[in-house]
Biopython code that builds the backbone (N, CA, C, O; Angstrom):
import numpy as np
from Bio.PDB.StructureBuilder import StructureBuilder

atoms = [
    (1, "UNK", "N", (61.212, 28.823, 25.634)),
    (1, "UNK", "CA", (60.342, 27.708, 24.927)),
    (1, "UNK", "C", (61.189, 26.360, 23.608)),
    (1, "UNK", "O", (61.100, 25.204, 23.194)),
    (2, "UNK", "N", (61.916, 27.568, 23.481)),
    (2, "UNK", "CA", (62.096, 26.984, 22.075)),
    (2, "UNK", "C", (63.197, 25.780, 22.860)),
    (2, "UNK", "O", (63.006, 24.571, 22.727)),
    (3, "UNK", "N", (64.417, 26.389, 23.725)),
    (3, "UNK", "CA", (65.200, 25.439, 24.394)),
    (3, "UNK", "C", (64.224, 24.560, 24.345)),
    (3, "UNK", "O", (64.030, 23.867, 23.347)),
    (4, "UNK", "N", (63.683, 24.512, 25.151)),
    (4, "UNK", "CA", (62.511, 23.326, 26.188)),
    (4, "UNK", "C", (62.024, 22.273, 25.541)),
    (4, "UNK", "O", (61.739, 21.218, 26.106)),
    (5, "UNK", "N", (61.863, 22.541, 23.991)),
    (5, "UNK", "CA", (61.451, 21.954, 22.573)),
    (5, "UNK", "C", (62.745, 20.987, 22.481)),
    (5, "UNK", "O", (62.803, 19.768, 22.646)),
    (6, "UNK", "N", (63.770, 21.919, 22.162)),
    (6, "UNK", "CA", (64.741, 20.875, 21.276)),
    (6, "UNK", "C", (65.619, 19.886, 22.706)),
    (6, "UNK", "O", (66.396, 18.937, 22.599)),
    (7, "UNK", "N", (65.121, 20.557, 23.921)),
    (7, "UNK", "CA", (65.468, 19.304, 24.781)),
    (7, "UNK", "C", (64.852, 17.720, 25.081)),
    (7, "UNK", "O", (65.296, 16.639, 25.469)),
    (8, "UNK", "N", (63.919, 18.133, 24.772)),
    (8, "UNK", "CA", (62.540, 17.540, 24.523)),
    (8, "UNK", "C", (63.328, 16.679, 23.838)),
    (8, "UNK", "O", (63.930, 15.773, 24.413)),
    (9, "UNK", "N", (63.399, 16.893, 22.494)),
    (9, "UNK", "CA", (63.598, 16.056, 21.243)),
    (9, "UNK", "C", (65.004, 15.534, 21.604)),
    (9, "UNK", "O", (65.285, 14.373, 21.306)),
    (10, "UNK", "N", (65.719, 16.160, 22.100)),
    (10, "UNK", "CA", (66.735, 15.303, 22.229)),
    (10, "UNK", "C", (66.961, 14.467, 23.266)),
    (10, "UNK", "O", (67.908, 13.689, 23.162)),
    (11, "UNK", "N", (65.829, 14.449, 24.939)),
    (11, "UNK", "CA", (66.219, 12.834, 24.952)),
    (11, "UNK", "C", (65.114, 12.035, 24.493)),
    (11, "UNK", "O", (65.257, 10.815, 24.572)),
    (12, "UNK", "N", (63.954, 12.530, 23.990)),
    (12, "UNK", "CA", (63.321, 11.590, 23.280)),
    (12, "UNK", "C", (64.334, 11.051, 21.957)),
    (12, "UNK", "O", (63.787, 10.060, 21.472)),
    (13, "UNK", "N", (65.431, 11.330, 21.330)),
    (13, "UNK", "CA", (66.636, 10.986, 19.969)),
    (13, "UNK", "C", (67.104, 10.101, 21.115)),
    (13, "UNK", "O", (67.177, 8.915, 20.792)),
    (14, "UNK", "N", (67.502, 10.431, 22.608)),
    (14, "UNK", "CA", (68.364, 9.706, 23.543)),
    (14, "UNK", "C", (68.122, 8.702, 23.307)),
    (14, "UNK", "O", (68.870, 7.976, 22.652)),
    (15, "UNK", "N", (66.721, 8.265, 23.885)),
    (15, "UNK", "CA", (65.972, 7.115, 24.488)),
    (15, "UNK", "C", (65.300, 6.000, 23.115)),
    (15, "UNK", "O", (64.982, 4.811, 23.157)),
    (16, "UNK", "N", (65.272, 7.098, 21.864)),
    (16, "UNK", "CA", (65.209, 5.959, 20.581)),
    (16, "UNK", "C", (66.222, 5.422, 20.572)),
    (16, "UNK", "O", (66.018, 4.224, 20.767)),
    (17, "UNK", "N", (68.062, 5.798, 20.354)),
    (17, "UNK", "CA", (69.111, 5.710, 20.219)),
    (17, "UNK", "C", (69.326, 4.371, 21.142)),
    (17, "UNK", "O", (69.692, 3.346, 20.566)),
    (18, "UNK", "N", (69.006, 4.343, 23.213)),
    (18, "UNK", "CA", (69.214, 3.614, 23.400)),
    (18, "UNK", "C", (67.832, 2.725, 23.775)),
    (18, "UNK", "O", (67.825, 1.921, 24.707)),
    (19, "UNK", "N", (66.987, 2.909, 23.155)),
    (19, "UNK", "CA", (66.180, 1.273, 22.712)),
    (19, "UNK", "C", (66.082, 0.595, 20.583)),
    (19, "UNK", "O", (65.420, -0.192, 19.907)),
    (20, "UNK", "N", (67.244, 1.596, 20.403)),
    (20, "UNK", "CA", (67.427, 0.504, 18.977)),
    (20, "UNK", "C", (68.917, 0.000, 19.603)),
    (20, "UNK", "O", (69.150, -1.020, 18.953)),
    (21, "UNK", "N", (70.266, 0.248, 20.729)),
    (21, "UNK", "CA", (70.824, -0.392, 20.889)),
    (21, "UNK", "C", (70.212, -1.661, 21.431)),
    (21, "UNK", "O", (70.581, -2.742, 20.974)),
    (22, "UNK", "N", (69.426, -1.600, 22.248)),
    (22, "UNK", "CA", (69.370, -2.766, 23.482)),
    (22, "UNK", "C", (68.509, -3.884, 21.940)),
    (22, "UNK", "O", (68.515, -5.078, 21.644)),
    (23, "UNK", "N", (67.847, -2.545, 21.317)),
    (23, "UNK", "CA", (66.550, -3.796, 20.647)),
    (23, "UNK", "C", (68.218, -4.798, 19.455)),
    (23, "UNK", "O", (67.770, -5.737, 18.798)),
    (24, "UNK", "N", (69.169, -4.664, 19.347)),
    (24, "UNK", "CA", (70.318, -4.773, 18.319)),
    (24, "UNK", "C", (71.000, -5.483, 19.066)),
    (24, "UNK", "O", (71.401, -6.454, 18.425)),
    (25, "UNK", "N", (71.319, -5.498, 20.037)),
    (25, "UNK", "CA", (71.383, -6.883, 21.005)),
    (25, "UNK", "C", (71.447, -7.531, 21.393)),
    (25, "UNK", "O", (72.344, -8.364, 21.525)),
    (26, "UNK", "N", (70.592, -7.433, 21.716)),
    (26, "UNK", "CA", (68.841, -8.471, 22.003)),
    (26, "UNK", "C", (68.626, -9.420, 20.556)),
    (26, "UNK", "O", (68.060, -10.511, 20.629)),
    (27, "UNK", "N", (69.148, -8.869, 19.221)),
    (27, "UNK", "CA", (69.276, -9.816, 18.206)),
    (27, "UNK", "C", (69.861, -10.336, 18.197)),
    (27, "UNK", "O", (69.821, -11.566, 18.155)),
    (28, "UNK", "N", (71.154, -9.267, 18.250)),
    (28, "UNK", "CA", (72.071, -10.266, 18.058)),
    (28, "UNK", "C", (72.447, -11.268, 18.812)),
    (28, "UNK", "O", (73.318, -12.065, 18.461)),
    (29, "UNK", "N", (71.827, -11.322, 19.920)),
    (29, "UNK", "CA", (72.187, -12.832, 20.847)),
    (29, "UNK", "C", (71.273, -13.633, 20.599)),
    (29, "UNK", "O", (71.093, -14.679, 21.223)),
    (30, "UNK", "N", (70.217, -13.010, 19.138)),
    (30, "UNK", "CA", (69.288, -14.546, 19.301)),
    (30, "UNK", "C", (69.670, -14.925, 17.835)),
    (30, "UNK", "O", (69.514, -16.099, 17.499)),
    (31, "UNK", "N", (70.110, -14.113, 17.027)),
    (31, "UNK", "CA", (70.918, -15.143, 16.341)),
    (31, "UNK", "C", (72.016, -16.089, 16.743)),
    (31, "UNK", "O", (72.170, -17.256, 16.384)),
    (32, "UNK", "N", (72.684, -15.430, 17.483)),
    (32, "UNK", "CA", (73.918, -16.173, 17.862)),
    (32, "UNK", "C", (73.293, -17.683, 18.296)),
    (32, "UNK", "O", (73.554, -18.612, 17.532)),
    (33, "UNK", "N", (72.535, -17.941, 19.409)),
    (33, "UNK", "CA", (71.567, -18.826, 19.858)),
    (33, "UNK", "C", (71.142, -19.310, 18.491)),
    (33, "UNK", "O", (71.815, -20.313, 18.256)),
    (34, "UNK", "N", (70.328, -19.051, 17.484)),
    (34, "UNK", "CA", (70.174, -19.616, 16.458)),
    (34, "UNK", "C", (71.336, -20.360, 15.840)),
    (34, "UNK", "O", (71.160, -21.578, 15.845)),
    (35, "UNK", "N", (72.191, -20.057, 15.443)),
    (35, "UNK", "CA", (73.690, -20.877, 15.101)),
    (35, "UNK", "C", (73.920, -21.310, 15.640)),
    (35, "UNK", "O", (74.354, -22.359, 15.164)),
    (36, "UNK", "N", (73.998, -21.266, 17.090)),
    (36, "UNK", "CA", (74.460, -22.471, 18.292)),
    (36, "UNK", "C", (73.355, -23.501, 17.698)),
    (36, "UNK", "O", (73.903, -24.463, 17.160)),
    (37, "UNK", "N", (72.416, -23.529, 17.672)),
    (37, "UNK", "CA", (70.952, -24.681, 17.713)),
    (37, "UNK", "C", (71.247, -24.879, 16.366)),
    (37, "UNK", "O", (71.294, -26.100, 16.217)),
    (38, "UNK", "N", (71.427, -24.433, 15.516)),
    (38, "UNK", "CA", (72.003, -25.186, 13.894)),
    (38, "UNK", "C", (73.056, -25.908, 14.172)),
    (38, "UNK", "O", (73.037, -27.108, 13.897)),
    (39, "UNK", "N", (74.115, -25.355, 14.737)),
    (39, "UNK", "CA", (75.819, -26.413, 14.486)),
    (39, "UNK", "C", (75.387, -27.546, 15.431)),
    (39, "UNK", "O", (75.547, -28.721, 15.101)),
    (40, "UNK", "N", (74.750, -27.137, 16.799)),
    (40, "UNK", "CA", (74.306, -28.777, 17.162)),
    (40, "UNK", "C", (73.320, -29.756, 15.931)),
    (40, "UNK", "O", (73.660, -30.591, 15.094)),
    (41, "UNK", "N", (72.642, -29.458, 16.128)),
    (41, "UNK", "CA", (71.770, -30.026, 15.216)),
    (41, "UNK", "C", (72.705, -30.142, 13.919)),
    (41, "UNK", "O", (72.007, -30.828, 13.172)),
    (42, "UNK", "N", (73.537, -29.943, 13.438)),
    (42, "UNK", "CA", (74.522, -30.628, 12.463)),
    (42, "UNK", "C", (75.194, -31.523, 12.886)),
    (42, "UNK", "O", (75.203, -32.680, 12.466)),
    (43, "UNK", "N", (75.858, -31.049, 13.810)),
    (43, "UNK", "CA", (77.055, -31.937, 14.282)),
    (43, "UNK", "C", (76.004, -33.063, 15.305)),
    (43, "UNK", "O", (76.734, -33.713, 16.054)),
    (44, "UNK", "N", (75.162, -33.260, 15.405)),
    (44, "UNK", "CA", (74.643, -34.391, 15.897)),
    (44, "UNK", "C", (73.993, -35.201, 14.557)),
    (44, "UNK", "O", (73.767, -36.409, 14.484)),
    (45, "UNK", "N", (73.849, -34.557, 13.909)),
    (45, "UNK", "CA", (73.658, -35.694, 12.025)),
    (45, "UNK", "C", (74.536, -36.266, 12.010)),
    (45, "UNK", "O", (75.688, -35.883, 12.213)),
    (46, "UNK", "N", (73.902, -37.986, 11.604)),
    (46, "UNK", "CA", (74.877, -38.172, 10.440)),
    (46, "UNK", "C", (74.937, -37.966, 8.973)),
    (46, "UNK", "O", (75.367, -38.923, 8.328)),
    (47, "UNK", "N", (74.653, -37.104, 8.446)),
    (47, "UNK", "CA", (74.526, -37.346, 6.947)),
    (47, "UNK", "C", (76.136, -36.671, 6.291)),
    (47, "UNK", "O", (76.489, -35.932, 7.210)),
    (48, "UNK", "N", (76.813, -36.617, 5.603)),
    (48, "UNK", "CA", (77.461, -36.170, 5.050)),
    (48, "UNK", "C", (77.843, -34.834, 4.858)),
    (48, "UNK", "O", (76.944, -34.049, 4.559)),
    (49, "UNK", "N", (78.982, -34.415, 4.968)),
    (49, "UNK", "CA", (78.563, -32.973, 5.066)),
    (49, "UNK", "C", (78.237, -32.484, 3.851)),
    (49, "UNK", "O", (77.409, -31.574, 3.904)),
    (50, "UNK", "N", (78.804, -32.940, 2.222)),
    (50, "UNK", "CA", (78.581, -33.012, 0.882)),
    (50, "UNK", "C", (77.145, -33.476, 0.866)),
    (50, "UNK", "O", (76.908, -34.299, -0.018)),
    (51, "UNK", "N", (76.001, -33.094, 1.743)),
    (51, "UNK", "CA", (74.554, -33.778, 1.373)),
    (51, "UNK", "C", (74.283, -32.737, 0.132)),
    (51, "UNK", "O", (74.568, -31.555, -0.061)),
    (52, "UNK", "N", (73.561, -33.800, -0.652)),
    (52, "UNK", "CA", (73.279, -33.226, -2.322)),
    (52, "UNK", "C", (71.736, -32.479, -1.280)),
    (52, "UNK", "O", (71.532, -31.306, -1.596)),
    (53, "UNK", "N", (70.856, -32.966, -0.300)),
    (53, "UNK", "CA", (69.779, -32.188, 0.091)),
    (53, "UNK", "C", (69.971, -30.950, 0.702)),
    (53, "UNK", "O", (70.816, -30.552, 1.503)),
    (54, "UNK", "N", (68.685, -30.241, -0.027)),
    (54, "UNK", "CA", (69.046, -28.728, 0.993)),
    (54, "UNK", "C", (68.406, -28.475, 2.152)),
    (54, "UNK", "O", (67.289, -28.964, 2.320)),
    (55, "UNK", "N", (69.008, -27.661, 3.162)),
    (55, "UNK", "CA", (68.806, -27.600, 4.491)),
    (55, "UNK", "C", (67.654, -26.739, 4.528)),
    (55, "UNK", "O", (68.103, -25.820, 3.842)),
    (56, "UNK", "N", (66.514, -26.384, 4.833)),
    (56, "UNK", "CA", (65.674, -25.083, 4.283)),
    (56, "UNK", "C", (65.835, -24.399, 6.135)),
    (56, "UNK", "O", (64.846, -24.123, 6.813)),
    (57, "UNK", "N", (66.823, -24.299, 6.471)),
    (57, "UNK", "CA", (67.399, -23.651, 7.658)),
    (57, "UNK", "C", (66.750, -21.602, 7.534)),
    (57, "UNK", "O", (66.125, -20.748, 8.164)),
    (58, "UNK", "N", (67.545, -21.847, 6.169)),
    (58, "UNK", "CA", (67.585, -20.300, 5.666)),
    (58, "UNK", "C", (65.908, -19.680, 4.984)),
    (58, "UNK", "O", (65.367, -18.576, 5.044)),
    (59, "UNK", "N", (65.703, -20.334, 4.675)),
    (59, "UNK", "CA", (63.979, -20.517, 3.986)),
    (59, "UNK", "C", (63.215, -19.892, 5.269)),
    (59, "UNK", "O", (62.577, -18.864, 5.495)),
    (60, "UNK", "N", (63.634, -21.111, 6.034)),
    (60, "UNK", "CA", (62.671, -20.910, 7.790)),
    (60, "UNK", "C", (62.542, -19.599, 8.400)),
    (60, "UNK", "O", (61.558, -19.083, 8.930)),
    (61, "UNK", "N", (64.064, -19.024, 8.177)),
    (61, "UNK", "CA", (63.871, -17.581, 8.965)),
    (61, "UNK", "C", (63.181, -16.444, 7.685)),
    (61, "UNK", "O", (62.442, -15.528, 8.049)),
    (62, "UNK", "N", (63.455, -16.602, 6.505)),
    (62, "UNK", "CA", (62.510, -15.455, 5.688)),
    (62, "UNK", "C", (61.401, -15.461, 5.897)),
    (62, "UNK", "O", (60.662, -14.653, 5.335)),
]
sb = StructureBuilder()
sb.init_structure("model")
sb.init_model(0)
sb.init_chain("A")
sb.init_seg("    ")
for serial, (resi, resn, name, xyz) in enumerate(atoms, 1):
    if name == "N":
        sb.init_residue(resn, " ", resi, " ")
    sb.init_atom(name, np.array(xyz, "f"), 0.0, 1.0, " ", f" {name:<3s}", serial, name[0])
structure = sb.get_structure()
């Protein structure tokens, strides 16, 4: 019985790790998409590079 419980635990942990990896990959893709969108906005804008105005991109994320 003990071996069965250990095997169940290992299986659950393997599933949890797989889900964590999937979530991490999904998060990475979403961050890359968001960075790409922000870069497009910056390139499309005619604002000077050293603008005094603060972009609230990071405050929106937080």
